[in-house]
C-alpha positions in Angstrom: 144.2 127.7 83.8 143.5 128.6 87.4 140.9 131.2 86.2 139.2 128.7 84.0 138.9 126.3 86.9 137.4 129.0 89.0 134.8 129.8 86.4 133.9 126.2 86.0 133.5 125.8 89.7 131.4 128.9 89.9 129.1 127.8 87.1 128.7 124.4 88.7 127.6 126.1 91.9 125.3 128.5 90.1 127.1 131.6 91.5 128.6 133.2 88.4 127.2 136.6 87.3 125.0 136.9 90.4 123.1 133.6 89.9 121.5 131.9 92.8 122.6 128.4 93.9 120.9 125.7 91.7 118.1 123.9 93.4 119.2 120.3 94.3 117.1 117.6 92.8 114.6 116.2 95.4 115.6 112.9 96.8 114.1 109.9 95.0 113.1 107.7 98.0 111.8 104.9 95.9 115.1 104.5 93.9 117.2 104.9 97.0 115.3 102.1 98.7 115.6 99.9 95.7 119.3 100.5 95.3 119.7 99.2 98.9 118.2 95.8 98.0 121.1 93.3 97.7 121.2 91.7 94.3 118.6 94.0 92.7 119.4 96.0 89.6 117.2 98.9 88.3 117.1 98.3 84.5 114.8 101.3 83.9 111.5 103.1 84.7 108.5 103.3 82.4 105.7 105.9 82.3 102.5 104.6 83.9 99.3 105.8 85.5 99.4 108.8 87.9 99.9 107.7 91.5 102.1 104.8 90.4 105.7 104.1 89.3 106.7 101.2 87.2 110.3 99.8 87.4 111.9 97.1 85.3 114.3 95.2 87.5 116.5 92.1 87.6 117.4 90.1 90.7 120.5 87.9 91.0 119.5 84.3 91.9 121.7 81.3 92.5 121.5 78.9 89.6 121.1 76.1 92.2 119.9 77.1 95.7 121.4 73.9 97.0 124.8 75.1 95.9 125.0 78.9 96.0 128.5 78.8 94.5 127.1 77.3 91.3 126.8 80.7 89.8 123.9 83.2 89.3 121.4 84.2 86.7 119.4 87.4 86.4 115.6 86.9 87.1 113.4 89.6 85.6 111.0 91.5 87.8 108.7 94.5 87.5 107.7 96.7 90.5 104.5 98.7 90.4 105.1 101.1 93.3 102.1 102.6 95.0 103.2 103.6 98.5 105.6 102.2 101.1 102.7 102.4 103.6 100.6 100.0 101.5 100.7 96.2 101.4 102.6 94.4 98.6 101.5 91.6 96.3 104.0 89.2 94.8 102.5 88.0 91.5 103.7 85.4 89.0 102.0 84.0 85.9 104.2 80.9 86.3 105.6 81.8 82.9 107.2 84.9 81.4 106.4 88.4 82.7 103.2 89.7 81.1 103.8 91.8 78.1 101.8 94.7 79.6 102.1 95.6 83.2 98.8 95.5 85.1 97.5 95.1 88.6 96.4 91.7 89.6 93.0 91.5 91.3 94.5 91.3 94.9 96.7 94.3 94.1 93.6 96.3 93.0 91.5 95.3 96.0 94.3 96.2 98.4 95.4 99.3 96.5 98.9 98.0 97.0 102.3 97.7 95.5 103.0 94.7 93.1 106.2 92.8 92.5 105.8 90.7 89.3 108.2 87.8 89.0 109.2 85.9 85.9 109.5 82.1 86.5 113.0 80.6 86.3 113.9 79.1 83.0 111.5 81.2 81.0 113.7 83.4 78.9 115.5 85.6 79.6 115.4 84.4 83.2 117.4 81.3 82.4 120.9 80.3 83.4 123.4 79.8 80.6 124.2 77.0 80.1 121.0 75.6 81.5 121.0 72.5 83.6 117.3 71.5 83.5 117.6 69.6 86.7 117.6 73.0 88.4 114.0 73.6 87.3 111.7 72.3 90.1 109.1 73.6 92.4 111.5 74.0 95.4 114.0 76.0 93.4 111.3 78.3 92.1 109.8 78.7 95.6 113.2 79.6 96.9 113.6 82.2 94.1 110.3 83.8 95.4 111.4 83.5 99.0 114.6 85.4 98.4 112.9 88.2 96.4 110.2 88.7 99.1 112.7 88.6 101.9 114.9 91.1 100.2 112.1 93.5 99.4 110.7 93.5 102.9 113.4 96.0 104.1 111.7 98.6 101.9 108.1 97.3 101.7 107.5 96.4 105.4 103.7 96.1 105.4 101.7 93.0 104.8 102.5 90.7 101.8 100.1 88.6 99.7 101.1 86.1 96.9 99.0 85.4 93.9 98.9 84.1 90.4 96.6 82.3 88.0 96.8 78.8 86.5 100.5 77.8 86.7 101.1 81.0 88.6 98.5 80.0 91.2 100.2 76.7 91.6 103.6 78.4 91.9 102.2 80.6 94.7 100.9 77.5 96.6 104.3 75.7 96.2 106.0 78.8 97.6 103.7 78.8 100.6 104.3 75.1 101.2 108.1 75.5 101.5 108.0 79.0 103.1 104.7 79.3 104.9 105.6 82.3 107.0 106.9 84.5 104.1 103.6 86.2 103.5 100.2 86.9 105.1 98.0 85.2 102.6 97.7 83.6 99.1 95.1 83.9 96.4 95.5 81.1 93.8 93.3 81.4 90.7 92.3 78.5 88.5 95.2 76.4 89.9 95.0 72.7 89.1 96.3 70.1 91.6 97.3 66.8 89.9 97.6 64.7 93.0 98.0 61.4 91.2 99.0 61.8 87.5 97.7 58.3 86.8 94.2 59.0 87.9 92.6 61.8 85.9 89.0 62.7 85.3 89.3 65.0 82.3 87.4 62.7 79.9 84.5 62.6 82.3 84.6 66.4 82.8 84.6 67.2 79.1 81.8 64.7 78.4 79.5 66.6 80.7 80.8 70.2 80.7 78.3 73.0 80.0 74.5 73.1 80.1 73.8 72.0 76.5 74.8 68.5 75.1 74.2 70.0 71.6 77.3 72.2 72.1 79.5 69.3 73.0 78.1 67.3 70.1 78.8 70.2 67.7 82.5 70.3 68.9 82.9 66.6 68.2 81.3 67.0 64.8 83.7 69.8 63.9 86.7 67.7 65.2 85.7 64.7 63.1 85.1 66.8 60.0 88.5 68.4 60.3 90.1 64.9 60.5 88.0 63.6 57.6 89.3 66.6 55.6 92.8 65.9 56.7 94.5 66.6 53.4 92.7 69.9 52.9 93.6 70.9 56.5 97.2 69.9 56.1 97.5 71.9 52.9 96.3 75.1 54.7 98.4 74.4 57.7 101.5 73.7 55.5 101.0 76.9 53.6 100.7 78.9 56.8 103.9 77.2 58.3 105.9 77.9 55.1 104.8 81.6 55.0 105.9 82.0 58.6 109.0 79.8 58.7 107.5 77.4 61.2 109.0 73.9 61.6 108.0 70.7 63.4 111.1 68.5 63.6 112.5 69.6 67.0 109.5 68.7 69.1 106.3 67.1 67.7 108.0 65.5 64.8 105.8 66.4 61.8 102.9 68.5 60.6 100.4 65.6 60.7 101.0 65.1 64.5 100.7 68.8 65.0 97.4 68.9 63.2 96.0 66.1 65.4 97.2 67.9 68.5 95.3 71.0 67.5 92.1 69.1 66.7 92.3 66.9 69.8 92.9 69.9 72.1 89.8 71.8 70.8 87.2 70.9 73.5 89.7 71.6 76.3 90.7 75.0 74.9 87.1 75.9 74.0 85.9 75.6 77.6 89.2 76.9 79.0 89.1 80.2 77.2 85.5 80.4 76.0 82.1 79.2 77.1 78.4 78.9 76.3 78.3 82.1 74.3 80.8 80.6 71.8 78.7 77.5 71.1 76.9 79.3 68.2 80.3 79.8 66.5 81.1 76.1 66.1 81.1 75.3 62.3 78.5 72.8 61.1 79.3 69.6 59.3 78.7 71.2 55.9 80.8 74.3 56.6 83.6 75.2 54.2 87.1 73.9 55.0 88.2 77.5 55.3 85.6 78.1 58.0 86.6 74.9 59.8 90.3 75.8 59.7 89.6 79.3 61.0 87.6 77.9 63.9 90.4 75.6 65.0 93.0 78.4 64.6 90.9 80.7 66.7 90.3 78.1 69.4 93.7 76.5 69.7 96.0 78.3 67.3 97.9 76.2 64.8 101.1 78.0 65.7 100.9 76.5 69.2 102.3 73.1 68.0 105.1 74.4 65.8 108.7 74.3 67.1 108.5 78.1 67.4 105.2 78.1 69.2 106.4 75.5 71.7 109.8 76.9 72.3 108.8 79.5 74.9 106.7 76.9 76.8 109.4 74.2 77.0 109.9 75.0 80.7 106.3 74.4 81.4 106.2 71.1 79.5 109.4 70.1 81.3 107.8 70.7 84.7 104.6 68.9 83.7 106.6 65.9 82.7 108.9 65.8 85.7 106.8 67.0 88.7 103.4 68.7 88.0 101.7 66.1 86.0 99.5 66.7 82.9 95.9 66.0 81.8 95.1 62.7 80.1 92.4 63.2 77.5 91.8 60.1 75.3 89.3 61.6 72.7 87.4 58.3 72.4 85.0 59.8 69.8 87.9 60.5 67.5 89.7 57.2 67.9 88.9 55.8 64.5 90.4 58.9 62.8 93.5 59.5 64.8 96.9 58.3 63.5 99.0 59.0 66.6 99.0 57.9 70.2 100.0 59.8 73.4 100.3 63.0 71.5 99.9 65.4 74.4 102.4 63.7 76.8 105.1 66.3 77.8 107.9 64.1 76.6 106.8 64.7 73.0 106.7 68.4 73.4 110.2 68.9 74.8 113.3 68.7 72.7 114.9 65.2 73.0 118.3 66.6 74.1 116.7 67.7 77.4 116.5 64.6 79.7 113.2 64.0 81.6 111.8 61.5 84.1 108.6 61.9 86.2 109.0 62.2 90.0 105.9 60.7 91.5 104.5 61.9 94.8 105.6 65.6 94.6 102.1 66.9 94.1 100.6 64.6 96.7 103.0 66.0 99.3 101.8 69.6 98.4 98.2 68.5 98.6 98.7 66.9 102.0 100.3 70.2 103.3 97.3 72.2 102.0 94.8 69.9 103.7 96.7 69.4 107.0 98.8 72.6 107.6 97.8 75.3 105.0 96.5 78.6 106.2 95.4 81.9 104.7 94.8 80.3 101.4 92.1 81.2 98.9 91.3 79.2 95.8 89.1 80.6 93.0 88.1 78.3 90.1 85.7 78.4 87.1 82.8 75.9 86.9 83.4 75.2 83.2 87.2 75.4 83.2 88.6 71.9 82.4 91.4 72.6 84.9 88.7 72.6 87.6 88.7 68.8 87.2 91.4 68.6 89.8 91.2 71.6 92.1 93.0 72.1 95.4 90.7 71.2 98.3 90.8 72.3 101.9 91.1 69.7 104.6 90.6 69.3 108.4 93.9 70.9 109.2 93.5 73.9 106.9 92.9 77.2 108.7 91.4 80.5 107.8 91.1 79.5 104.1 88.5 79.6 101.4 87.5 77.9 98.2 85.2 79.3 95.6 83.8 78.3 92.1 82.6 81.0 89.8 79.3 79.8 88.2 79.8 79.1 84.5 83.4 80.6 84.8 86.3 79.6 82.6 90.1 80.0 83.1 89.6 83.7 83.7 87.6 83.2 86.9 88.1 85.8 89.6 86.6 87.2 92.8 84.7 89.8 90.8 82.7 87.0 89.1 81.5 85.3 92.4 78.0 85.6 93.7 77.6 88.8 95.8 77.8 87.1 99.2 80.9 85.1 98.3 82.5 88.1 96.6 82.1 90.1 99.8 83.4 87.3 102.0 86.5 86.8 99.8 87.2 90.5 99.6 86.9 91.0 103.3 89.3 88.0 104.0 91.9 89.3 101.5 91.8 92.8 103.0 92.0 91.4 106.5 95.1 89.4 105.5 96.5 92.6 103.8 95.9 94.8 106.8 93.8 97.4 105.0 90.4 98.9 105.8 87.5 96.6 105.0 85.7 99.4 103.2 88.6 100.8 101.2 87.5 102.5 97.9 89.7 101.7 95.0 89.6 103.6 91.7 89.9 101.7 88.4 92.7 102.6 86.0 94.1 101.2 82.8 96.4 99.1 85.0 93.3 97.0 85.9 92.7 95.8 82.4 93.7 92.1 82.7 93.4 90.3 79.4 93.0 86.5 79.6 96.5 85.4 78.5 96.6 82.2 76.5 99.0 79.6 77.9 99.1 75.8 77.6 98.1 75.7 81.3 
């Protein structure tokens, strides 16, 4: 037994039969640094582009930051590591983590690291059991604050926050509550519903785009779909049955779901498409199959099934409690609609989740942007309906910028700006990020940023 133990020890040391000592594995500095971050768990590492490392992580967050003893939940993150000597971008979509890891535009322009954050209450980053009263903009901002503060021990260079749509809003809310956390914020296509009772969406949609004929064609297609209600319901019902889709938990029935799809079409058309898509709008005499296919492509019939709404319940809850929502009245469809107030968030959230709207929350954020905000950049699209209510700079805003991409939609970015504005925006971002103004950045597959479809 003693001899066996000696052999085992010798083999372990690489000494038996004249062998040389085994080379020790080189230290993994990235993992070592991450393992020192309190509350952080390394779930795994995925292959990615040369020069980067991609980690799946979770971060332990208090369920209620007002009461740290209330318990914790695990918030999903990913880290795209570039170099500890580079700046770091904190990105959130405001929803789930993107299915495919990629570099946000600020991360690319800074050639930096990126921490991507899943918004609280988007599964699986949801406490169980869930108290929906813990889903508000301060709780989310404090999630982001704790993550950034914890990561700074390892990533000690400049920090930028960013996101698009609800993610851009989330980035602004974080800055409002924790203005010193980072060195700059780039918010893309982020609406700012200062007063939920005063919306201009009807007026925007009545005049969007350069060609009235395109807007008229959309209205014609909508009316034709409602005039062919029974045929459309038959196709929608068959599709729902084939896929096991239901309607009883949220919208109530398939007829209401059909009207939601049809009513949403102009908004979604300009949000995700544009002038180039006008030629694809079906004519009045098009087949019902073609009309159905157009609405499915533009809005997606699955969006208003229980299953399609389920993953977005946290958004609709936030819209109906703090963020506000767009009021679109569809006056040109009034004689064909059977249901009122379809798109109000209360009708898109299961009834067992209590909701009440808290007025004044967005106005307070708007006031901060105008009077105290600094190092903020807003990028919007000219034809994006969410540009109806953009964030606006004020007399007290410092070192900040606001841009509109000509003819841009909900995918508007710095790259799409006119050359002089693109140069100005890029220079400001790089100044905030502490990198050389003339840095050269190579494109990789990580820079493919598909326009993800969200309600917002």
